[in-house]
C-alpha positions in Angstrom: 256.2 219.7 106.4 257.7 222.5 108.5 261.2 223.1 109.8 262.0 226.0 112.1 259.1 228.1 110.7 259.8 227.2 107.1 257.0 225.5 105.0 259.3 223.2 103.1 256.6 221.7 100.9 255.4 225.1 99.9 259.0 226.2 99.0 259.7 223.0 97.1 256.7 222.9 94.8 256.9 224.6 91.5 254.5 227.4 91.3 252.7 228.2 88.1 253.0 231.9 87.3 249.7 233.7 87.2 248.8 235.2 83.9 249.3 239.0 84.2 246.7 241.4 82.8 247.9 244.4 80.9 245.6 247.1 82.1 245.4 249.7 79.3 243.6 253.1 79.5 240.7 251.6 77.5 240.3 248.8 80.1 240.4 251.2 83.0 237.8 253.4 81.3 235.3 250.5 81.1 236.1 249.4 84.6 235.5 252.9 86.0 232.1 253.2 84.2 231.1 249.8 85.4 232.1 250.6 89.0 230.1 253.8 89.0 227.0 252.0 87.8 227.3 249.2 90.4 227.9 251.8 93.2 224.8 253.6 91.9 222.9 250.3 92.3 224.2 250.1 95.9 226.1 246.9 95.4 228.4 245.9 98.2 232.2 246.5 98.0 232.9 242.7 97.9 230.4 242.2 95.0 231.9 245.0 93.0 235.4 243.8 93.7 234.6 240.3 92.5 232.8 241.6 89.4 235.7 243.8 88.5 238.2 241.0 88.9 236.3 239.0 86.3 235.7 242.0 84.1 239.4 242.6 83.8 239.9 239.1 82.5 237.2 239.7 79.8 238.5 243.1 78.8 242.1 241.9 78.7 240.9 239.1 76.3 239.0 241.7 74.1 241.8 244.2 73.7 245.0 242.2 74.1 243.9 238.9 72.4 241.4 240.0 69.8 242.3 243.7 69.4 238.6 244.7 69.9 236.6 246.7 72.4 233.7 245.1 74.1 231.3 247.1 71.9 232.8 245.4 68.9 232.6 241.8 70.1 230.5 239.4 68.1 228.9 236.0 68.9 231.9 234.1 67.6 234.2 236.2 69.8 232.2 235.4 72.9 232.5 231.7 72.0 236.3 232.2 71.8 236.3 233.9 75.2 234.5 231.0 77.0 236.7 228.5 75.2 239.6 230.5 76.5 238.2 230.4 80.1 237.9 226.6 79.9 241.0 225.5 78.0 243.6 228.1 79.0 242.4 229.3 82.4 241.0 225.9 83.4 237.9 227.4 85.0 235.0 225.2 86.1 231.6 225.3 84.5 230.2 227.0 87.6 232.9 229.7 87.4 232.2 230.2 83.6 228.5 230.7 84.5 229.6 233.5 86.8 231.4 235.2 83.9 228.3 234.7 81.7 226.1 236.4 84.4 228.6 239.2 84.8 228.7 239.9 81.1 224.9 240.1 81.0 225.0 242.8 83.7 228.0 244.6 82.1 226.4 244.8 78.6 223.1 245.9 80.1 224.7 248.7 82.2 226.9 249.8 79.4 223.8 250.0 77.1 225.4 247.7 74.5 223.4 245.3 72.4 226.0 243.0 71.0 225.9 240.4 73.8 222.2 239.8 73.4 222.5 237.4 70.4 225.1 235.3 72.2 223.0 235.3 75.4 219.9 234.2 73.5 221.8 231.5 71.6 223.3 230.2 74.8 219.8 230.0 76.3 218.5 228.0 73.3 221.5 225.6 73.4 221.4 225.4 77.2 225.0 226.2 77.5 224.8 227.5 81.0 221.5 225.9 82.2 222.9 222.5 83.1 225.4 223.9 85.6 225.3 221.9 88.8 223.8 223.8 91.7 225.5 222.6 94.8 223.5 222.7 98.0 224.9 222.6 101.5 223.7 220.4 104.3 222.2 222.1 107.4 224.0 222.0 110.7 221.9 220.9 113.7 222.4 221.6 117.4 224.4 218.4 118.0 226.8 219.0 115.1 227.2 222.6 116.1 228.2 221.5 119.7 230.8 219.1 118.2 232.2 221.9 116.0 232.3 224.4 118.9 234.0 221.8 121.2 236.6 221.1 118.6 237.4 224.8 118.2 237.6 225.4 122.0 239.9 222.4 122.5 242.3 223.7 119.8 245.5 225.6 120.6 244.5 228.7 118.7 245.1 232.0 120.4 241.7 233.3 119.1 239.6 230.2 119.9 237.3 231.9 122.3 236.6 234.8 119.9 236.1 232.3 116.9 233.8 230.1 118.9 231.6 233.1 120.0 231.4 234.2 116.3 230.1 230.8 115.3 227.7 230.5 118.1 226.3 234.0 117.3 225.9 232.9 113.6 223.8 230.0 114.9 221.7 232.2 117.2 221.0 234.9 114.7 221.0 233.0 111.4 223.0 235.9 110.1 225.4 235.9 107.1 229.1 235.8 108.1 229.7 239.3 106.8 226.8 240.7 108.8 228.2 239.4 112.1 231.8 240.4 111.3 230.6 243.9 110.5 228.9 244.4 113.8 229.9 247.4 115.8 229.5 248.2 119.5 226.6 250.6 118.7 224.7 247.8 117.0 224.4 245.6 120.1 222.2 246.1 123.2 224.3 244.3 125.8 221.4 244.3 128.3 218.8 242.6 126.2 220.8 240.8 123.6 219.0 242.5 120.7 221.3 243.1 117.8 220.8 245.6 114.9 222.0 244.3 111.5 222.7 247.2 109.2 225.2 246.0 106.6 222.8 243.6 104.9 222.7 242.0 101.5 219.3 243.5 100.5 220.1 246.8 102.2 217.2 246.5 104.6 218.1 246.9 108.3 216.7 244.2 110.7 217.0 243.1 114.3 218.0 239.7 115.7 218.6 238.2 119.1 221.0 235.9 120.8 220.7 233.6 123.8 221.5 234.7 127.3 224.5 232.4 127.3 225.9 233.8 124.1 225.3 237.4 125.4 227.2 236.6 128.6 230.1 235.3 126.5 230.0 238.3 124.2 230.2 240.7 127.2 233.1 238.7 128.6 235.0 238.8 125.3 234.4 242.5 124.5 236.1 243.7 127.7 239.4 242.5 126.3 239.1 244.3 122.9 241.7 246.9 122.1 239.1 249.4 120.9 235.7 249.8 122.5 234.2 252.9 120.9 230.6 252.8 119.4 232.0 252.7 115.9 234.6 249.9 116.6 234.0 246.4 115.5 232.8 243.8 118.0 235.1 241.1 116.7 238.6 242.4 116.4 242.0 241.1 115.3 245.2 241.7 117.3 245.3 245.3 115.9 241.7 246.2 116.6 240.6 245.7 113.0 237.8 243.6 111.7 238.2 239.8 111.6 238.5 238.5 108.0 235.7 236.3 106.6 238.2 233.8 105.1 239.7 233.3 108.6 236.5 232.3 110.3 235.5 230.1 107.3 238.8 228.3 107.6 238.5 227.8 111.3 235.1 226.3 110.7 236.3 224.1 107.8 239.2 222.7 109.9 236.9 221.7 112.7 234.5 220.0 110.3 237.3 218.1 108.6 238.7 216.9 111.9 235.2 215.7 112.9 234.9 213.9 109.6 238.2 212.1 110.2 236.9 211.0 113.6 233.7 209.7 112.1 231.5 212.2 113.9 230.4 213.9 110.7 229.7 211.7 107.6 232.2 212.2 104.8 229.4 212.9 102.3 228.0 215.8 104.3 228.7 219.2 102.6 229.0 221.4 105.7 230.4 224.9 105.3 230.0 228.0 107.5 226.8 229.0 105.6 225.3 225.7 106.8 224.8 227.5 110.1 222.3 229.9 108.5 220.7 227.0 106.7 220.4 225.1 110.0 218.9 228.0 111.8 216.2 228.4 109.1 215.3 224.7 109.3 215.4 224.8 113.2 213.0 227.7 113.4 210.6 226.2 110.9 210.7 222.9 112.8 209.8 224.7 116.0 206.7 226.1 114.3 207.8 229.7 113.7 205.7 231.0 110.8 207.5 231.1 107.5 206.9 234.8 107.0 208.6 235.5 110.4 211.5 233.3 109.5 211.8 235.2 106.2 212.0 238.6 108.0 214.4 237.2 110.7 216.9 235.9 108.2 216.6 238.9 105.9 215.5 236.9 102.9 214.6 239.1 99.9 211.7 236.9 98.9 209.5 234.2 100.4 210.7 231.7 97.8 214.1 231.7 99.3 212.7 230.8 102.7 210.5 228.1 101.1 213.7 226.4 99.9 214.5 225.8 103.5 211.0 224.6 104.4 211.3 222.0 101.6 214.9 221.1 102.5 216.2 217.5 102.7 216.7 217.7 106.4 213.1 218.9 107.1 211.6 216.4 104.6 213.4 213.5 106.3 211.9 214.5 109.7 208.4 214.9 108.2 208.6 211.5 106.6 209.3 209.9 109.9 206.4 211.7 111.5 204.1 210.6 108.6 205.3 207.0 108.9 204.3 206.9 112.6 200.9 208.1 111.6 200.3 205.3 109.1 
């Protein structure tokens, strides 16, 4: 409920204070060492930032709860930490698994051996092996058009920009970060060939967009505040890069509205990454060789692309084809 710009509900609800972390010199020392190692491994800024956020929680528990450094932690102490994550921080099993994976990396990079026993014991007892792996449903062309129509029909001031981003994600099969990091120098506005440089696996690749998308892109770009070769293609009102969480939220709202209208089934798990999933399935359906799809999408291994070739959506279509042949 809003009244004259005030979010009354948000003001009324009692907010739980976030647990503050007392960052000591010892904690900062470990964080600095870890950051240097991750940067040396060419990990992205967002990956390092997420890792450090979790690492602070662990180091805070070590020093300020147990009075120990990470090099002094024993198996029983790690058990206490994961109990703390579940009982006090109320973290899901999936999030706890992320902490477990982080600690494996941290202790390996810090050349410490005392996490090994806990890791081996966890593997034997299958502590983190039964975590639910949640898969997303692919978006097809019809669903994409419904989503784009919903965005264009909205009252958002940035609806054209947002719709072009989503259409470009579909055309290219790119990750959201790859499209939002595009700069003028990366796009050939004559041919529609786009150079993707800021990739997850650090390997540059090229993709293409349709003539219609290219026309829209050229139309949109003429209104950008900054149009130099090193400026972002998709800009906010100040000429900076569009935030990933913004475009994800725009997509989510459109999907939720379509679910309310019954145009998307309630049990479908459709998020913005579903566009990449859908592009992979669509290319494979059209007979594009799997090794070409792998290179186009920038998958690190063929096994990742094989996941899409065996996807539920593709299997369902193949079953219909086989049934007709019987």
